[in-house]
C-alpha positions, 0 to 999 in steps of 0.5 A: 518093464526091463529087469536090471540085467536087461537094462545093463545089456549093451547096444551091440550095433552103434552108428556114429553120424559125423566123422569129425575129430570127436565123431571119429574118437567116439567111433573108436571108443565104441569099437574098443568097448567091443561094439560093431560100429558104422561111421558116416561121413559127409565128405567123400574124401574122408570115407576114402582115406579111412578105407585106405589108411585106417586113419582120419587124416583130415580130422584126427591124424595120427590115430589108428582106427580099428576095422569099421564101416565108413560110408557116406550113405546115410541109409547104410550107416543107420541100417541095423543100428541099435543106437546112433551117436549124432556128432555134428556141430550144433548149428547143423543139428536140425538138418542132420536129425531130419536126414537121420530120421528118414533112414534110422529105425524108429524108436532107437536112442539118438544120442546128441553129441553136439553142444550149443544153442541153435543160433536162429531160435535160441533153442537147446540141442535137446529142444531141437531134437524134440521138434525134429526127431520125436519118434526116437528116444532122446539122449545126450553125451557131454562132458570135459573131453578132447577128441585126442585125449579120448582117442589116445586112450587117456582117462576120460569121463563124460555124462550120458543123460537119457531115460534111466534104462537107456542111459544104463545101456548106453553106459554099458555100450561105451565104457571101457578101461579109459572111458567112463560114462556116468548116467543121468536122467537130467537131459536138459541140464546136461545139454545146458552145461555143454551149450554155455561153456564155450561162450565163457571159454571165449571170455576167459581167452580174451582176458588172457589175450589182454594179459590181465592175469590169472586172478581176472580169469578165475573171477570171470570163470566163477562169474560165468558159472554163476550165470550158467546156474541162474539160467539153469534154475530158470529152465529147470536144470538140476543144480547138481548136474551143473556142478558135475562133469557136463557143467563145471567140469566141461567149463573148467577144461574148455576155459583154461586149456590151450587145446580148447578152440574157444579159449584159443579163439578168445586169446586171439581176439584179446591180442587184436585179431578180429572175429571175422578174420578168425572165422574165415574159411579154413580156420578152426571152428569155435562153436561159442561164436554162434552160441553167444548171441543165441545164449543171449536171446534165450536168456532174454526170453527167460528174463535172465541177466547174463552180463558176461555172455552179453559182453562176449556177444558184443565183442564178437559182433564188433560193437565193443572192443575187448578193452571196452568190454573189460571196462563194461564188466568192471564198472557194473553196479556193486552187488552181493555175490 
């Protein structure tokens, strides 16, 4: 059993798998915290531009990066790593974890930095981890965080959930003056909060796109959080986790900020643009689009009613218009809160 001083010792070599905006920001954060960082990018053009300019112009333009290895070779990116941050979209997590597992040193922490449910199975990202990477230590990083805020040195706080000794070492590995990770051992609760919030952010955006007012948005936000807590209770998440950074904190940010892709997506739907149009190649990725039907699938398996999430899924698949969706939600039977 490690003593306290050993537990708090940082992992000195960190690999980051995925060089999108958030992956690049986390690589920068790890480097600022004094770690040796290797960043893996699937796109050869991203590897080339980072090596040449010390910026990730395709995904995080305008942010200078410190010296770090950037590679498209998974074996090189994972060689010698003491912990890996896996920063890929939730719908690509299974394939990415299988690829990582072929190269990474067995037994090291793999920190999932994706948010969502797998669309085909309705499984949380942590459940996908359990199926695809059982020889590694599970961990998850989530919370109210935009890549540009964190990369730009603005104060940001997140939750890292893992086995307690590992969570403390990950805290020590990433913490610095403007980035504060809080530790938890409620891996499922942290995963759930990050998974569901994008769906409710789309709902709040639709309300604003329809011009229904801030009172309506606040009511929808509160009812969405009530749905999240019901599902969390069924799955075994701790209530205090969902009340924290990775639950309520992330939900408030994502469902109210104009910088949120999911909130902006909902606004455009409310204004009359179609989900098909907004999901065309080249459009910003709104993970809530894939998460909504998966969330509904999982809730049905748990026999939990999620009327807001179900209504969002119907709007996204075209079976309800935004105006019809509001009528559906407002005409539900009256109940106690």
